[in-house]
Each structure stands twice: as structure tokens, then as C-alpha cells.
C-alpha positions, 0 to 999 in steps of 0.5 A: 469508544463507541461504535459510530452510529449509521449515517443517514441513508443520505449518505449515497445521494450526497456522495452522488452529488458530490461526485457530479457536481465536483468534477474536475473544472474545464482546462483552461491551461495550455501545455507551456502553462506552469506553476502552483502548488499541491499540499498533501496531508500525510498521516505520518512521516516516512522512515527514509526515502530510500527506495526499496528500504522506504517502500510504506505506504507514507513514502510511495508518493514521494519516491514515485515523484523522485525517482524511475523505473525502467518502464511504467505498466500500462493503464489497463495493469497488465502483468503478463508480457510487454505489453502496454508497458512504457519506457521510462528509464530504458528506451528498448528491450530484446528478450533472449531466444529462451526468454531467460534473459532481458536486455534493457538498453538506456536512455542517454539522456537519463540524468541523476539530479546531481547530474551524473549519467544513469548506467547499466551499473545503477541497475545492477546495484539497484538489483543487489539492493533489492536482494541484499539479506542485509537490507530491511526491504520488503521486495525481496519476494517480488524480484525472487524470480530474477537470478541476477542482472549483468552489465554489458556496456554502460547502456545495457543491462541485461536481467537473466531470470531462473524460470520462465513466467508471465510475470518476467517484465513486470517482475523486473520493473515495476518492483524497483526504482533505480538508484544511484550507485555512484553514491550508494555503492560504497556504503555497506548495505546493511548501512543504507539506511545511514546514508545521507540519501535516506534523508536527502534523496537523488532520484532521476524522476520529474521532482526533485528533492528540496527539503525535509522538517523533521515531524513537519513536512517533507518537499519536492520541487520540479526538475525543469531540466528533465528530459521528458519535460517539467512537471507543470506543478512547480512543489509538492509539500508533504505536510505531515500530521499523524492524527486525522482530527489535525489532517482535517482541520488542516484541510478545511482551513485551507492550508492543505490541497489534499487528504488521500482518505476522507471519511463518510462522515466528512462528506457532507463538510466537504459539500459545504466548502466551496474550494473542494471536490470529491475524487474517487481513488479506485485503489485496489484496497482491502483490510483485515485482521492480522493474528500473530501465529508466532509468541510475541515474547518467544518467536521459535514458538507458536502463539499461546492463542492464536497458533490453534488453528481452531481458535482462528476460525472459531474467531472468525465465525464469531464476526458478523462482517457484513454488520461490522463494515456496515457500521465502520464504512457505511454504504462506502465498503464491501465485506472482503472475500479473500487476501485479495481485492474482488477487481483482481480474483480471477473467480469470486465462486471458486471457494468458500469463507467462514461463516458468521456462526457464533454457536460453531465459534463456541464449540471450536473454543469449547473443543480446543480448551477455552471455557468459562470456569469462572463464570466471569464472561471470559473464558479460560484454559490452564488458568490463563484468560481468553484475552488479547489487543488489537492494535489499529492506527490513530490515524484512521477512523475506520481502523479505530472503529473496526477494532472497538466493534471487533472488541463487541463480537468477540466479547460475545463469545468470551474473548476480552479484547483491547484496543491499542490506538498507535501512531503508524509508525509505532504500530508499523514497528510493533508489526515488523518486530512481531510484538503484538497479539492481533493488528488492524492491517491493508494492503493495497494490491499489486496488479495481477495478485503478483503481491499475494508472494510478498504478502502472504506466502512463507518467503514474502517479506511483509508476511507479517502474521507468519502464516506457512502453509507449503499448500497455499505456497504451491498453488500460488506459484502454480498460478503465477508461473503457468501460461494458460489462464483456465489453470491459472484460476484453478490453482487461485481457487485452490490458494484461497481456499487453503488461506481461507481455512487456515485462517491467518487473518480475519479479511474484513473490508474493501474500503472504497476510497475517496479524497478530498482535492481542492477544485483548482487542480485539473487531474488526470483520472487516479490509476488503482496502483496509487493516485500518486502515479501521475503527479507530473501531469497535475495543474492548477486552473490560472483563473483558481491561483492562490497566494502559495502558487504565485511563489515560483520556483525560487520561493519558500511556501508556507 
């Protein structure tokens, strides 16, 4: 593989024209008109469709359609207080006088898809799942300030908090989809992933589960009896295509309607396809190269290479990130400043990242004992070569390009690097089990930087590189718990400076994300916390319906 040549300078012009000319069709439907099928190309099959366990990116759109939270965050994504949150399974809530308790009153009309009424027992059970040591969840650190959930009666669940913080309401609602206790509480926590609901979920959302054909597709259909009204669409099909080439073939052949991450080189083809348009996806994403700080063969020991901060800092300074991002994304990506997108960082001028400086990088490697003793171009120490792998998902051409470009950058300072392309679930397993040297990773950030606890603190369930820094942890905790915004900004500045100095990863890019979507769909603006958050409001223009839109709920779509 060789790095991709830069795209034409006309890319920006093509994109601008697409976004203008490909605007959504006029709204020609009335609120009573329903029907239609949306086929989404999915880059991987979810491991499970059980919330708390299956919240990886490939499961997120399905879970958001099948399940509900107690309340939804508002369009501004404000995490402090409860202003702007919209009732969902809860119709109202009441704070305790000391603000350490929060009582939710559940909607009396809310029903599980099997007909059972939603109760406070479901809320308490859900919290126990998300915080169980026996459940392989990566969400536990996000609800760590919740001490317990009590059942007052079948319609009232009370959350008790360990301490006051601005994000208490957000913690109680945003991070947990409520699960059916009556179908799961007889199963040991450690075996929930084996329950029937892991493959045939039962939720309360405006779509119901229909079928799962392994390695092929997952289908959900409209819940016509939902108390908040049925969705406009009849069904959504998630068509599994782990290979990006196969995914684009499905899209341009008309077998699929939506591809979430369209590459810059495909924009011109979208422009030539009369049935497609480009939709700007304002996802709060960033990508990085993560260093495994523990030995893959013995996790009790530091990694023989990356356990040394001098090596991590040297490799960070060896990378011309401006050039790498420009080659990987053309004009559609920014160099990442830190482990968060710019839009969420309170003050981007309050900290300083490591510079691109290969001379300093070589000097640091020398000081760490890595020298080229045999003049073969690869550094070594005690007879061991400075050689390592970069694992990257084969479903992401951009991630593949990043791996190849980094390989060339590291070679300049005497490191021999081998990119390995893996299917996304295989990559996830390797990362979860810590069987890697480095990997190209990415996070979609939670609103309000609250997800920093999950992704980079010592107790974070998603801290895949095993970064440990008491100073960073303390700064993040202080930033999230103070009610004074100016003080919070200062704590965030300290946190970002600490993690940049420690260099557990190289912060690479903030990609601008675009979706390719069939023109017949009328859609509301995408939200930064997920393009799929309002799928119940997506519609098909009756004048543009195709055969699979006319099947109805009783038919089988292909």
C-alpha cells in the first residue's frame, strides 16, 4: 500500500456544490403519511443488542431506535442541570432538598414491546446492570457518581448520588437505556450476553426488533402502538458490509440508501449519481494512534517500548500531523489538538501540544537507549529492534491511510512499523484484550466532555491503552464537579496539558464526516451526538417511493 495522493483543489468546490444542490427535497407529505424502507450499510455486525453490553458504534443506531432513556438531552446538548431535557419514559422528576436525590415519575402508558408495563423495577435493574462488575460494559465509569436507585412504588424510581455535580441529571439519563427486568432479572449478570434478548431484543422504542440474519442484516420495524405515535418509516434494515468497497457498491447499485462515512474520493461519484445526496454529519469525533502502555504478553508489566514516556513523546514529535491529516483527509479534516474535538474544549489556547521536531525525537530515542547499533536503519536496544504493529480497521480507508502514513513517518526516526488491517470486531477484541502494540482508534465524544472519565481516566472502562495518571484524573474530576465555569476551564487546561505531556496516544485528526443518502428521504438536521437520534422522524417523499417503500409492514423487504 502507498499513501493516497492529494485530491484536486476542486474537492472543496465539489463538496460545496453537493451540499447546496443536494439539499433535502421539499416536504410534500402530511403528518399522517407513513411508509417506506431505509437500508443502512453497516460496517460490522454488532456483538449483541443488549444495552450496557452492546453500545459499540455498530450497535448504537439500532439501540437508539429500540430502547428509550428516562429523558433525552436537548438540542443544545447542555449537560449541566435538567433544563432542555425532554421527557421520555419519565413524564416528570423532582429533586430532593439537598440535590442528592432525584425522583422520576414514569409514564403510565409506557409499555415494553411484549406488552408489559414499564416500572421502577426496570430502572433499578438497569442501573445494577450498568454498574455490575460481572457485566462487560464500558459505561460504568459514566454513572459512577450514582450511589443507588430505589423503588418507591411501581411508577417512581429515586436516584441517590454520592455528591453534587452539574451533570447529575445527565448522568441519570443520557448514559442508560432502560432494560426489561421482567425478562432479564432471573439471569445471572455475568450471563446476560447469552440471554435471548441479546439477539432478539425487547425495548420500548418507536421501532421493534424484527429479524437478525447473521452476517447479513438486522431489521427493525415501526411500533404502530407506541404512545408517542408510530415512526413515519415502516422499517429500517442494517445491511452488514465489513469491506468498504462492498459497502460503496451496495450504495451506488441502489441496494442501500445510507452510507454513514463517505470518503472524499467518493464525493464526485455521489455528484454523478442522480438518486444520492450528501448530508453533513456534525459528529463530535476525533482519531488517534493509541500506544499500549502494558506488555501484551504480561499485562502486569509495562510495555517494553511504550512504557517509557520518552519513547512515546519521541514518536509523537516524529509525526508531521499536518501532512498526515492532509494526505488522509484532503481538506476534510483538522489536526486534533487533544483527546476531544475543538467544539468541546473550553479554551484551545490554554495548553500546548508536542511539536513536530524530528531532531528532538531522535535525541529522545537516543536518551532512552534506542540506537541503530548495526546501521540497518532500525534502532535497537539490548538486541531488540524498535519494531511494532499498527492495527487498523479494514472498513475505514481513512484509518488505513493513517496507518500507512504513520509507518513512513516513524521510519524517519528509525522505527520499523507494520500496519495490520483487521475486521472491526476482530480489532475491537484485540484492543479489549490488550493484544496490540498500537492501534488507530477513534471516539465520538459525549456532550460536555463527561466521556473523558470513560475514555482516558484510570478508572475509565474505555481506557484501552491503560493510561494511568493521578494528576490527570484529579484535574478531570475537578473540572466536572465544580459549578463555576471559569474554574472548570482552568481544570480542563491542566487536564489536557497533563495528558499531552504524558503522550499515551498521538492525537491525529478531527475528520469532517459526511453521509451519502438517497434523495427520496426527508430528514431533520443531524445531531452531533448521533445522526440516528431522530430516525422516527425520517420520511420518504411519496413522489419518489421505490418498490421497497411500498411493501408495508406485513411484507418482507429485500
